Every structure is written in C-alpha cells, then in structure tokens.
TIMAR-390566 format. One line per field, with one value per residue: residue number from 1; residue in one letter; x, y, z of N, C-alpha, C in turn. Coordinates in steps of 0.1 Angstrom, whole numbers, plus 5000, padded with zeros to 4 digits. Example, Ala and Ser with C-alpha at 12.3 -4.5 7.8 and 13.67 -1.06 7.14 Angstrom:
// TIMAR-390566
pos = (1; 2) $
code = (A; S) $
nc1 = (5132; 5128) $
nc2 = (4943; 4978) $
nc3 = (5078; 5071) $
cac1 = (5123; 5137) $
cac2 = (4955; 4989) $
cac3 = (5078; 5071) $
cc1 = (5132; 5129) $
cc2 = (4967; 5000) $
cc3 = (5078; 5079) $
***
This chain:
// TIMAR-390566
pos = (1; 2; 3; 4; 5; 6; 7; 8; 9; 10; 11; 12; 13; 14; 15; 16; 17; 18; 19; 20; 21; 22; 23; 24; 25; 26; 27; 28; 29; 30; 31; 32; 33; 34; 35; 36; 37; 38; 39; 40; 41; 42; 43; 44; 45; 46; 47; 48; 49; 50; 51; 52; 53; 54; 55; 56; 57; 58; 59; 60; 61; 62; 63; 64; 65; 66; 67; 68; 69; 70; 71; 72; 73; 74; 75; 76; 77; 78; 79; 80; 81; 82; 83; 84; 85; 86; 87; 88; 89; 90; 91; 92; 93; 94; 95; 96; 97; 98; 99; 100; 101; 102; 103; 104; 105; 106; 107; 108; 109; 110; 111; 112; 113; 114; 115; 116; 117; 118; 119; 120; 121; 122; 123; 124; 125; 126; 127; 128; 129; 130; 131; 132; 133; 134; 135; 136; 137; 138; 139; 140; 141; 142; 143; 144; 145; 146; 147; 148; 149; 150; 151; 152; 153; 154; 155; 156; 157; 158; 159; 160; 161; 162; 163; 164; 165; 166; 167; 168; 169; 170; 171; 172; 173; 174; 175; 176; 177; 178; 179; 180; 181; 182; 183; 184; 185; 186; 187; 188; 189; 190; 191; 192; 193; 194; 195; 196; 197; 198; 199; 200; 201; 202; 203; 204; 205; 206; 207; 208; 209; 210; 211; 212; 213; 214; 215; 216; 217; 218; 219; 220; 221; 222; 223; 224; 225; 226; 227; 228; 229; 230; 231; 232; 233; 234; 235; 236; 237; 238; 239; 240; 241; 242; 243; 244; 245; 246; 247; 248; 249; 250; 251; 252; 253; 254; 255; 256; 257; 258; 259; 260; 261; 262; 263; 264; 265; 266; 267; 268; 269; 270; 271; 272; 273; 274; 275; 276) $
code = (M; A; Q; A; Q; N; H; D; Y; H; L; V; D; P; S; P; W; P; F; V; G; S; V; S; A; F; V; L; A; I; G; A; I; A; T; M; H; G; A; T; A; L; W; M; I; P; G; A; L; G; V; V; Y; T; M; I; V; W; W; R; D; V; V; N; E; A; E; Y; G; G; H; H; T; K; V; V; Q; I; H; L; R; Y; G; M; I; L; F; I; A; S; E; V; M; F; F; V; A; W; F; W; A; Y; F; D; A; A; L; Y; P; D; E; A; I; Q; V; M; R; V; E; H; T; G; G; Q; W; P; P; E; G; I; E; T; F; D; P; W; H; L; P; L; V; N; T; L; I; L; L; T; S; G; T; T; V; T; W; A; H; H; A; L; L; H; G; D; R; N; G; L; K; W; G; L; I; C; T; I; A; L; G; A; L; F; T; T; I; Q; A; Y; E; Y; A; I; A; Y; F; D; F; S; G; S; I; Y; G; A; T; F; F; M; A; T; G; F; H; G; A; H; V; I; I; G; T; I; F; L; I; V; C; L; I; R; T; Y; A; G; H; F; K; P; D; H; H; F; G; F; E; A; A; A; W; Y; W; H; F; V; D; V; V; W; L; F; L; F; A; C; I; Y; V; W; G; A; G; T; P; A; A; H) $
nc1 = (5008; 5006; 5024; 5010; 5015; 5029; 5039; 5050; 5067; 5082; 5090; 5108; 5099; 5117; 5135; 5143; 5154; 5175; 5198; 5195; 5197; 5223; 5239; 5231; 5241; 5268; 5273; 5266; 5286; 5309; 5303; 5304; 5330; 5343; 5333; 5345; 5370; 5370; 5352; 5320; 5291; 5270; 5275; 5268; 5241; 5227; 5232; 5222; 5195; 5189; 5192; 5173; 5150; 5151; 5147; 5121; 5105; 5112; 5104; 5077; 5070; 5074; 5055; 5032; 5034; 5029; 5004; 4986; 4994; 4995; 5018; 5032; 5032; 5027; 5051; 5069; 5067; 5079; 5105; 5110; 5110; 5132; 5152; 5149; 5157; 5184; 5193; 5190; 5207; 5231; 5231; 5234; 5261; 5273; 5269; 5284; 5310; 5313; 5309; 5330; 5352; 5348; 5350; 5376; 5391; 5382; 5387; 5414; 5429; 5455; 5472; 5503; 5514; 5499; 5509; 5501; 5475; 5476; 5485; 5463; 5443; 5453; 5458; 5436; 5400; 5368; 5387; 5411; 5399; 5374; 5340; 5314; 5280; 5253; 5240; 5215; 5198; 5190; 5197; 5184; 5157; 5154; 5157; 5135; 5116; 5121; 5116; 5089; 5080; 5085; 5066; 5042; 5044; 5042; 5016; 5003; 5008; 4995; 4969; 4965; 4967; 4943; 4924; 4918; 4917; 4917; 4931; 4955; 4962; 4965; 4984; 5006; 5008; 5014; 5039; 5055; 5054; 5068; 5093; 5101; 5102; 5123; 5145; 5146; 5153; 5178; 5192; 5192; 5207; 5232; 5237; 5244; 5266; 5297; 5319; 5337; 5334; 5358; 5393; 5393; 5392; 5372; 5350; 5349; 5342; 5319; 5301; 5300; 5289; 5264; 5254; 5251; 5231; 5211; 5206; 5195; 5172; 5158; 5155; 5140; 5117; 5108; 5102; 5080; 5062; 5057; 5043; 5021; 5009; 5003; 4985; 4963; 4957; 4944; 4959; 4976; 4967; 4954; 4966; 4985; 5009; 5036; 5052; 5046; 5054; 5081; 5089; 5083; 5100; 5125; 5123; 5122; 5148; 5163; 5155; 5167; 5195; 5198; 5195; 5218; 5237; 5230; 5235; 5263; 5278; 5267; 5261; 5281; 5304; 5305; 5321; 5328; 5301; 5293; 5278; 5246) $
nc2 = (4988; 5022; 5048; 5075; 5110; 5132; 5157; 5190; 5190; 5184; 5154; 5144; 5122; 5094; 5103; 5103; 5124; 5141; 5125; 5120; 5147; 5154; 5137; 5146; 5172; 5168; 5155; 5177; 5195; 5182; 5182; 5210; 5216; 5201; 5215; 5240; 5232; 5230; 5211; 5202; 5220; 5204; 5184; 5194; 5192; 5167; 5168; 5193; 5190; 5170; 5184; 5204; 5188; 5176; 5198; 5206; 5183; 5179; 5203; 5201; 5180; 5193; 5213; 5197; 5186; 5209; 5218; 5196; 5176; 5185; 5190; 5214; 5229; 5256; 5258; 5245; 5263; 5286; 5277; 5274; 5300; 5310; 5295; 5307; 5333; 5329; 5320; 5342; 5359; 5346; 5351; 5378; 5381; 5369; 5388; 5408; 5401; 5407; 5434; 5441; 5434; 5452; 5478; 5476; 5477; 5501; 5521; 5519; 5523; 5529; 5514; 5507; 5482; 5465; 5459; 5450; 5460; 5487; 5488; 5480; 5498; 5523; 5539; 5552; 5556; 5554; 5530; 5540; 5546; 5534; 5536; 5545; 5537; 5561; 5569; 5580; 5572; 5543; 5527; 5542; 5539; 5512; 5510; 5524; 5506; 5483; 5493; 5498; 5473; 5462; 5475; 5464; 5437; 5438; 5448; 5425; 5408; 5421; 5419; 5392; 5387; 5399; 5384; 5389; 5375; 5381; 5405; 5395; 5379; 5398; 5415; 5398; 5392; 5417; 5422; 5401; 5408; 5432; 5423; 5408; 5428; 5443; 5425; 5423; 5449; 5451; 5432; 5444; 5466; 5454; 5445; 5469; 5478; 5495; 5483; 5452; 5420; 5406; 5413; 5437; 5453; 5469; 5460; 5433; 5434; 5449; 5433; 5409; 5416; 5430; 5411; 5387; 5398; 5401; 5374; 5367; 5382; 5369; 5343; 5350; 5359; 5335; 5322; 5338; 5333; 5306; 5309; 5323; 5304; 5285; 5301; 5302; 5276; 5275; 5276; 5289; 5307; 5333; 5329; 5310; 5308; 5306; 5300; 5320; 5342; 5338; 5341; 5368; 5381; 5374; 5388; 5415; 5416; 5414; 5438; 5457; 5451; 5459; 5487; 5494; 5486; 5504; 5529; 5527; 5515; 5525; 5552; 5565; 5554; 5562; 5581; 5598; 5595; 5576; 5589; 5579) $
nc3 = (5000; 4991; 5007; 5024; 5017; 5041; 5042; 5030; 5009; 4976; 4964; 4939; 4912; 4897; 4868; 4833; 4820; 4830; 4825; 4797; 4789; 4797; 4781; 4756; 4757; 4759; 4734; 4718; 4725; 4716; 4689; 4684; 4690; 4669; 4647; 4651; 4644; 4617; 4607; 4592; 4601; 4606; 4623; 4648; 4649; 4659; 4687; 4694; 4688; 4706; 4730; 4728; 4727; 4752; 4769; 4762; 4769; 4796; 4809; 4802; 4819; 4844; 4843; 4842; 4868; 4883; 4875; 4874; 4890; 4916; 4931; 4935; 4962; 4986; 5000; 4982; 4961; 4972; 4974; 4947; 4939; 4953; 4939; 4913; 4918; 4926; 4901; 4885; 4898; 4892; 4864; 4864; 4873; 4852; 4832; 4844; 4839; 4811; 4811; 4827; 4810; 4790; 4803; 4813; 4790; 4780; 4800; 4803; 4778; 4770; 4785; 4798; 4804; 4789; 4761; 4735; 4736; 4733; 4707; 4694; 4701; 4697; 4718; 4727; 4734; 4719; 4699; 4674; 4642; 4646; 4641; 4658; 4670; 4668; 4698; 4701; 4682; 4667; 4690; 4711; 4703; 4706; 4734; 4743; 4734; 4749; 4775; 4773; 4769; 4794; 4808; 4797; 4804; 4831; 4832; 4823; 4844; 4866; 4857; 4857; 4885; 4893; 4882; 4855; 4826; 4799; 4799; 4807; 4785; 4764; 4774; 4775; 4747; 4736; 4749; 4739; 4711; 4712; 4721; 4700; 4680; 4691; 4688; 4660; 4652; 4665; 4650; 4625; 4632; 4637; 4612; 4598; 4610; 4614; 4622; 4629; 4646; 4649; 4652; 4666; 4697; 4706; 4689; 4697; 4724; 4723; 4707; 4721; 4746; 4739; 4722; 4737; 4754; 4735; 4729; 4753; 4753; 4732; 4744; 4766; 4752; 4741; 4764; 4773; 4752; 4757; 4781; 4772; 4756; 4776; 4790; 4773; 4775; 4798; 4821; 4851; 4879; 4901; 4926; 4921; 4900; 4893; 4871; 4852; 4867; 4870; 4844; 4840; 4859; 4848; 4824; 4833; 4843; 4820; 4808; 4826; 4824; 4797; 4800; 4814; 4795; 4774; 4786; 4793; 4771; 4747; 4751; 4770; 4760; 4734; 4719; 4690; 4672; 4642; 4612; 4604) $
cac1 = (5000; 5014; 5024; 5004; 5025; 5025; 5048; 5047; 5078; 5080; 5100; 5106; 5099; 5128; 5133; 5154; 5158; 5189; 5208; 5194; 5201; 5237; 5244; 5229; 5250; 5281; 5273; 5266; 5299; 5318; 5300; 5308; 5345; 5346; 5330; 5355; 5383; 5369; 5342; 5307; 5283; 5260; 5279; 5261; 5226; 5221; 5233; 5213; 5181; 5187; 5191; 5160; 5139; 5151; 5141; 5106; 5098; 5114; 5095; 5064; 5068; 5073; 5042; 5022; 5035; 5024; 4990; 4978; 4999; 4994; 5030; 5038; 5026; 5032; 5065; 5076; 5067; 5089; 5118; 5112; 5113; 5146; 5160; 5149; 5165; 5198; 5196; 5191; 5220; 5242; 5231; 5240; 5275; 5277; 5271; 5295; 5322; 5314; 5311; 5344; 5361; 5346; 5356; 5390; 5397; 5378; 5393; 5429; 5433; 5469; 5479; 5517; 5516; 5492; 5515; 5492; 5463; 5479; 5486; 5450; 5434; 5459; 5459; 5423; 5387; 5369; 5400; 5412; 5392; 5361; 5329; 5304; 5266; 5247; 5231; 5201; 5191; 5184; 5198; 5173; 5144; 5153; 5156; 5120; 5108; 5122; 5110; 5075; 5077; 5085; 5052; 5032; 5045; 5036; 5001; 4998; 5009; 4984; 4957; 4964; 4964; 4929; 4915; 4915; 4923; 4918; 4942; 4967; 4966; 4969; 4997; 5016; 5009; 5021; 5053; 5061; 5056; 5079; 5105; 5104; 5106; 5137; 5154; 5147; 5160; 5192; 5197; 5195; 5219; 5244; 5240; 5249; 5277; 5309; 5331; 5335; 5337; 5373; 5403; 5390; 5388; 5358; 5340; 5347; 5335; 5305; 5292; 5298; 5279; 5251; 5249; 5245; 5219; 5201; 5203; 5186; 5159; 5152; 5151; 5128; 5105; 5103; 5096; 5067; 5054; 5052; 5033; 5009; 5003; 4997; 4973; 4952; 4953; 4937; 4968; 4978; 4956; 4959; 4975; 4994; 5014; 5050; 5058; 5045; 5061; 5095; 5092; 5083; 5113; 5135; 5121; 5126; 5162; 5167; 5154; 5177; 5208; 5199; 5197; 5232; 5244; 5227; 5242; 5277; 5284; 5262; 5262; 5294; 5315; 5302; 5331; 5322; 5293; 5292; 5265; 5239) $
cac2 = (5000; 5034; 5056; 5089; 5121; 5140; 5169; 5199; 5190; 5176; 5144; 5142; 5108; 5092; 5109; 5100; 5136; 5146; 5117; 5123; 5160; 5155; 5131; 5155; 5184; 5163; 5154; 5191; 5201; 5175; 5187; 5224; 5215; 5196; 5226; 5250; 5227; 5229; 5201; 5208; 5224; 5193; 5176; 5199; 5190; 5157; 5172; 5204; 5184; 5163; 5194; 5211; 5179; 5174; 5210; 5205; 5172; 5181; 5214; 5196; 5173; 5202; 5219; 5187; 5185; 5221; 5220; 5185; 5167; 5191; 5189; 5227; 5235; 5269; 5256; 5243; 5276; 5295; 5272; 5277; 5314; 5311; 5290; 5317; 5344; 5326; 5319; 5356; 5364; 5341; 5358; 5392; 5379; 5366; 5401; 5416; 5397; 5414; 5448; 5442; 5434; 5465; 5489; 5474; 5482; 5515; 5530; 5519; 5520; 5531; 5507; 5504; 5468; 5458; 5464; 5447; 5468; 5500; 5486; 5478; 5509; 5536; 5546; 5560; 5548; 5542; 5529; 5547; 5539; 5528; 5545; 5539; 5540; 5572; 5563; 5586; 5567; 5530; 5523; 5548; 5533; 5499; 5513; 5527; 5494; 5474; 5499; 5496; 5458; 5460; 5479; 5455; 5424; 5442; 5449; 5412; 5403; 5426; 5414; 5378; 5388; 5404; 5375; 5394; 5366; 5388; 5414; 5387; 5375; 5409; 5420; 5389; 5394; 5430; 5420; 5392; 5416; 5442; 5416; 5404; 5440; 5447; 5416; 5427; 5462; 5449; 5424; 5454; 5474; 5446; 5444; 5481; 5482; 5499; 5475; 5438; 5413; 5402; 5424; 5450; 5452; 5475; 5451; 5421; 5436; 5453; 5423; 5399; 5422; 5432; 5399; 5379; 5403; 5398; 5360; 5366; 5387; 5358; 5333; 5356; 5360; 5322; 5320; 5344; 5326; 5294; 5314; 5327; 5291; 5280; 5309; 5298; 5262; 5276; 5275; 5301; 5313; 5345; 5325; 5299; 5312; 5309; 5299; 5333; 5351; 5336; 5348; 5383; 5384; 5373; 5399; 5427; 5415; 5417; 5453; 5464; 5449; 5468; 5501; 5495; 5485; 5516; 5540; 5525; 5513; 5533; 5567; 5568; 5549; 5565; 5588; 5606; 5585; 5577; 5594; 5568) $
cac3 = (5000; 4990; 5020; 5022; 5019; 5052; 5042; 5019; 4999; 4964; 4962; 4924; 4907; 4888; 4855; 4824; 4813; 4834; 4818; 4783; 4787; 4798; 4769; 4744; 4758; 4755; 4719; 4712; 4727; 4707; 4675; 4683; 4689; 4656; 4638; 4652; 4638; 4603; 4603; 4589; 4613; 4607; 4635; 4660; 4649; 4668; 4701; 4695; 4688; 4719; 4741; 4727; 4731; 4767; 4775; 4760; 4777; 4810; 4813; 4802; 4832; 4855; 4841; 4847; 4882; 4889; 4871; 4875; 4901; 4929; 4938; 4938; 4973; 4990; 5004; 4970; 4953; 4979; 4970; 4933; 4938; 4957; 4928; 4902; 4923; 4925; 4887; 4879; 4903; 4884; 4852; 4867; 4873; 4838; 4824; 4850; 4832; 4799; 4815; 4832; 4799; 4783; 4810; 4814; 4778; 4778; 4809; 4802; 4764; 4768; 4796; 4794; 4806; 4778; 4749; 4723; 4736; 4727; 4693; 4688; 4704; 4694; 4731; 4730; 4733; 4711; 4692; 4662; 4631; 4650; 4640; 4667; 4667; 4674; 4708; 4701; 4670; 4669; 4704; 4719; 4699; 4713; 4748; 4745; 4731; 4760; 4786; 4771; 4771; 4809; 4813; 4793; 4811; 4844; 4830; 4823; 4858; 4874; 4852; 4863; 4900; 4895; 4875; 4842; 4817; 4787; 4800; 4808; 4772; 4756; 4780; 4770; 4733; 4734; 4753; 4729; 4699; 4715; 4722; 4686; 4674; 4696; 4682; 4646; 4651; 4668; 4639; 4615; 4637; 4635; 4597; 4593; 4619; 4607; 4628; 4630; 4659; 4649; 4649; 4673; 4711; 4707; 4683; 4704; 4737; 4720; 4702; 4732; 4756; 4733; 4716; 4747; 4758; 4725; 4731; 4765; 4748; 4724; 4753; 4773; 4743; 4740; 4778; 4774; 4743; 4764; 4791; 4764; 4752; 4788; 4794; 4764; 4779; 4811; 4833; 4859; 4888; 4909; 4937; 4917; 4887; 4894; 4858; 4846; 4875; 4867; 4831; 4842; 4866; 4838; 4814; 4839; 4844; 4806; 4807; 4834; 4817; 4786; 4805; 4817; 4782; 4767; 4793; 4794; 4759; 4736; 4754; 4776; 4752; 4720; 4712; 4679; 4664; 4627; 4606; 4597) $
cc1 = (5009; 5012; 5019; 5015; 5020; 5034; 5045; 5058; 5075; 5092; 5099; 5107; 5112; 5125; 5145; 5160; 5171; 5199; 5207; 5200; 5217; 5244; 5243; 5239; 5264; 5283; 5274; 5280; 5310; 5316; 5305; 5323; 5349; 5343; 5340; 5369; 5381; 5358; 5329; 5299; 5272; 5263; 5272; 5246; 5221; 5221; 5223; 5198; 5178; 5185; 5177; 5148; 5139; 5145; 5126; 5100; 5100; 5105; 5081; 5061; 5066; 5059; 5031; 5022; 5028; 5009; 4981; 4982; 4997; 5006; 5036; 5030; 5032; 5047; 5073; 5077; 5077; 5103; 5121; 5116; 5128; 5156; 5160; 5157; 5180; 5202; 5198; 5204; 5232; 5243; 5237; 5255; 5281; 5279; 5281; 5308; 5324; 5316; 5325; 5354; 5360; 5353; 5371; 5397; 5394; 5385; 5408; 5433; 5448; 5477; 5493; 5520; 5510; 5497; 5506; 5479; 5465; 5480; 5473; 5440; 5440; 5460; 5447; 5411; 5376; 5382; 5399; 5406; 5379; 5350; 5317; 5290; 5262; 5237; 5217; 5194; 5185; 5185; 5187; 5160; 5143; 5151; 5141; 5112; 5109; 5115; 5094; 5071; 5077; 5071; 5041; 5032; 5040; 5021; 4996; 4998; 4998; 4971; 4954; 4960; 4949; 4919; 4911; 4922; 4926; 4930; 4955; 4972; 4971; 4982; 5008; 5019; 5017; 5036; 5061; 5064; 5067; 5092; 5110; 5109; 5120; 5147; 5156; 5155; 5175; 5199; 5201; 5207; 5232; 5248; 5246; 5261; 5289; 5321; 5327; 5338; 5352; 5381; 5402; 5386; 5374; 5348; 5338; 5339; 5320; 5296; 5290; 5288; 5265; 5245; 5244; 5232; 5208; 5197; 5193; 5172; 5151; 5147; 5139; 5116; 5099; 5096; 5082; 5057; 5048; 5041; 5020; 5001; 4996; 4985; 4961; 4948; 4946; 4946; 4969; 4965; 4962; 4968; 4984; 4998; 5029; 5057; 5058; 5054; 5076; 5099; 5092; 5095; 5124; 5135; 5125; 5142; 5168; 5166; 5164; 5191; 5209; 5201; 5212; 5241; 5242; 5235; 5257; 5284; 5280; 5264; 5276; 5305; 5314; 5313; 5323; 5314; 5294; 5279; 5259; 5227) $
cc2 = (5012; 5042; 5070; 5099; 5130; 5152; 5177; 5199; 5181; 5166; 5139; 5127; 5107; 5096; 5106; 5113; 5142; 5138; 5120; 5137; 5161; 5148; 5140; 5167; 5180; 5161; 5168; 5197; 5195; 5181; 5202; 5224; 5211; 5207; 5236; 5245; 5224; 5219; 5209; 5210; 5213; 5185; 5181; 5196; 5179; 5162; 5184; 5199; 5177; 5173; 5200; 5201; 5177; 5186; 5209; 5195; 5174; 5192; 5210; 5188; 5182; 5209; 5210; 5186; 5197; 5221; 5208; 5175; 5172; 5191; 5203; 5234; 5249; 5268; 5254; 5255; 5285; 5290; 5275; 5292; 5317; 5306; 5300; 5329; 5341; 5325; 5333; 5362; 5359; 5347; 5372; 5391; 5376; 5379; 5410; 5413; 5405; 5429; 5451; 5443; 5447; 5476; 5488; 5479; 5497; 5525; 5530; 5515; 5521; 5525; 5503; 5489; 5460; 5464; 5462; 5456; 5481; 5499; 5485; 5490; 5522; 5544; 5555; 5551; 5558; 5542; 5537; 5539; 5533; 5539; 5539; 5543; 5553; 5567; 5568; 5582; 5554; 5525; 5529; 5542; 5520; 5500; 5516; 5515; 5485; 5479; 5497; 5482; 5455; 5464; 5469; 5441; 5426; 5443; 5435; 5405; 5408; 5421; 5400; 5378; 5392; 5395; 5379; 5386; 5373; 5398; 5407; 5383; 5386; 5415; 5411; 5390; 5406; 5428; 5412; 5400; 5426; 5435; 5412; 5417; 5445; 5438; 5420; 5439; 5460; 5441; 5434; 5463; 5467; 5446; 5457; 5486; 5485; 5492; 5461; 5432; 5410; 5414; 5437; 5447; 5457; 5465; 5439; 5423; 5441; 5442; 5412; 5404; 5423; 5419; 5389; 5384; 5400; 5383; 5359; 5371; 5376; 5347; 5338; 5356; 5346; 5318; 5326; 5338; 5313; 5298; 5317; 5314; 5285; 5288; 5305; 5284; 5263; 5275; 5289; 5306; 5324; 5341; 5313; 5301; 5314; 5308; 5313; 5343; 5350; 5343; 5363; 5388; 5384; 5384; 5412; 5427; 5419; 5432; 5460; 5463; 5458; 5482; 5503; 5495; 5499; 5528; 5539; 5524; 5522; 5548; 5570; 5565; 5552; 5572; 5597; 5596; 5587; 5582; 5582; 5574) $
cc3 = (5000; 5003; 5017; 5025; 5031; 5054; 5030; 5008; 4987; 4962; 4947; 4921; 4898; 4874; 4846; 4818; 4818; 4826; 4803; 4780; 4787; 4786; 4757; 4745; 4755; 4740; 4712; 4714; 4718; 4692; 4674; 4682; 4675; 4645; 4639; 4646; 4623; 4598; 4599; 4602; 4615; 4619; 4648; 4660; 4658; 4683; 4703; 4696; 4701; 4730; 4740; 4731; 4746; 4774; 4774; 4769; 4792; 4816; 4812; 4814; 4844; 4855; 4846; 4862; 4889; 4887; 4875; 4886; 4915; 4938; 4942; 4950; 4976; 4993; 4992; 4962; 4959; 4974; 4955; 4931; 4942; 4945; 4916; 4906; 4922; 4910; 4881; 4885; 4896; 4870; 4853; 4867; 4859; 4830; 4831; 4843; 4819; 4801; 4819; 4820; 4791; 4790; 4812; 4802; 4776; 4787; 4809; 4788; 4761; 4779; 4792; 4795; 4794; 4765; 4736; 4724; 4730; 4712; 4686; 4690; 4699; 4706; 4734; 4729; 4729; 4703; 4679; 4650; 4633; 4649; 4647; 4663; 4674; 4685; 4708; 4689; 4673; 4683; 4713; 4716; 4706; 4728; 4751; 4743; 4744; 4773; 4785; 4773; 4786; 4814; 4809; 4800; 4826; 4843; 4830; 4836; 4867; 4870; 4857; 4878; 4902; 4887; 4861; 4831; 4804; 4787; 4801; 4794; 4764; 4761; 4775; 4755; 4729; 4738; 4743; 4716; 4701; 4715; 4708; 4678; 4678; 4689; 4667; 4644; 4655; 4657; 4628; 4619; 4635; 4620; 4592; 4601; 4611; 4613; 4629; 4644; 4660; 4646; 4656; 4687; 4712; 4701; 4691; 4717; 4734; 4716; 4713; 4742; 4750; 4727; 4726; 4753; 4748; 4726; 4743; 4761; 4741; 4734; 4761; 4765; 4742; 4753; 4778; 4764; 4750; 4774; 4784; 4761; 4765; 4793; 4786; 4768; 4793; 4823; 4840; 4866; 4896; 4920; 4934; 4902; 4886; 4880; 4851; 4854; 4872; 4853; 4832; 4849; 4856; 4828; 4820; 4841; 4831; 4804; 4814; 4828; 4805; 4789; 4808; 4804; 4774; 4773; 4792; 4780; 4748; 4739; 4759; 4767; 4737; 4712; 4702; 4670; 4649; 4623; 4599; 4589) $
***
C-alpha cells in the first residue's frame, strides 16, 4: 500500500531527462569543437536536437507536476522562487564579466603593461578607426521598446492577479511583439555596423555584451510565448502562477541589463558616432 505524503515538499519521481540532457549536451559540445576545427556544422545538429527535446519534455513534466499533480505546494513555490532568484543572480555575474572586459579596455586604452592593447586601440577609446553608433538613434528606439515591454508584462501580471484573463493574454501578446521588434532592430543594427567582431577590442566587447543580451531577449521571448500558450490552455491562477512570475522576473532582468548597456556602451563609450 502506498504511503500517504505527510509533508509539503515535492520528492521528484525518477526521470530520464537529466541523463538524456547530459548526453545530448556532451554530443553538442563535441560537435561544436569539431565545427571549430573545420568540420561541417551538421555535427552539431544531433546534440542540439537532443538538448531542445530534453528542454521541452522536462519542462512539460514540470508543468504537469504544477497544474495536474498538485506537487507545487506553497512551500515548494517558495523554493522555486529562491531558485529563480539565484539563477538571475548568476546571470548578473555573467554580464558583470562582459562589462568588466569592456571597462578594462575603455578606461585603460593606453595601459603600458598591455603592449598589444595600445597597438589595437591607438591609446584611445573608442579605438582609432572605429565609427560607433549614434546612441540617440536605433539604440534609443530599442531602449524605449524594452521599457515599454516591461510595462506590458507588468500589466499582464496585474491582470492575472485580478483574474482578468483577457488582460493577461493581451499583455503577453504585446510583450512578445515588442521583444520580437527589439530583436529585429538589433539584427538590423548589426547588419549596418561599421566595425566587426574580429580584429578589434571594441568590436569584440561590443558584440559579446550586446549579443549575449540579445540572446537573452530571444530566450525571454520564448519563455513568454510558452506562458501565452499555457494561458490559452487555462493555466495560471491568481494564487498559483510561478511559471509566469519567473518569466516576468527574467524579462525585467533583461530590461535592466539593457539600460546599463545603453548607458555604458552606447552613450558613455560612443566617442564621435558615425553618421547613419
């Protein structure tokens, strides 16, 4: 006879997905290394498909545990919040590394110890020959777009708390559309850039910082699309919606990172912008 659960914690059932995910990630890493050494990029496809499949089915199981299994008690929800907070904290430190790289080069472009740096920067920042973006053109437009998206996701959250399902749906739809618009404009910005990733400290630090942020916008947009699908499926209640809450936290984190990128890289580090 099964023993009745007499606690508020979720003891997860045995799952194959951690093993499948680790094997897929290993295969993906091997494929990526092979590609970097001149092999065809097709080597990455099996591992990438395995990773994507693992993400889909594992998160499907988590959703089922939350919506149909009754496992996400108040205590479990608190722990999930702690986990998301720690994850976002780790993401903050991830971006700290890119800001550190940027400011190290920008504040000390003529550092005597860094002989090669002087050779690449000409002893100034932005380096000689670099035509930067006008921060008050496309970067400002994208800033306004992301700030607006932060407002719409907050609208969706408040609508959910007040039982307004229609407001929740439209808030999510608007946020997803704004996220897609931001990505489109940034892709266009990259296409017209007057500098490349390779051969330039400015280009390397610029594209790594803004590029990883762009990747996070895409991930956040997918996160919100999943929330929208779940909303149409009847998920989320005013007192039980951590999946949406985590997506909203992540999106606000993406907004804040962009404000720092805009202020530090586009405005402070602009130099004399190129005419676009």
